N, C-alpha and C positions, 0 to 999 in steps of 0.2 A: 437545506443543505448542511451536510455536518463534514466537519473537518477530522481529519485521520492523519495521523504519524504513517508513513510510508520509508522503505529503503529500496533505493533502487539498484538497477544491475552496476550502475558506475555513476562517473560523473555526467555524463551527458543525459540523464533523469529520463531516458527513454522508456524504461521498462523498469515496472515496480516487480519487487521479489520479494518483498515482507511487509506486512502490517503490524504495529506496536500500536498497544494500548496509552501509550506516552510516549516522551523523547527519551531516546537511548544515549547512552555514551556514544559519541562521532566517531573515539578511535578505535572502537570495539564495531560499531556498524555506521559504516563510512556512509555516504550518499543519503543522507535522511533530509525528508523536508514534510512539511504539512498540507496537505491537497483537499483538496473536496473529494466526496464519494461518488459527485457526479464525473469527475475527471475521467476521460477517454483512457488514460493509462491504468486507471485503478479498475474501470469497469471491465478491461481486457482481464486482469490479473485475478477480477472477480470469478469472470466467467470461465477461465480455465482450468475450475475447479467443478468436481461434482455437484449435484444438487443437493445432496447430504450433507457435506461439507459445508455448502455456503451459509446455511444457517448460525455456523459460528463467527462469520464476516458483518460488517455493517453494509448494507444493502446500499446500491449505489441508488 
């Protein structure tokens, strides 16, 4: 399993809206966390992109 830095839509941490290569400034990018690529919230984010764009993201 791989860990990734993500940003959630809001403090409920229900929906991933961004992926980062490292931790970002929390005042600029709030609602960050480190999750596993197998996390269902990340898988949903990953699968929302067309196949050709998924190549740029860590695979679940």
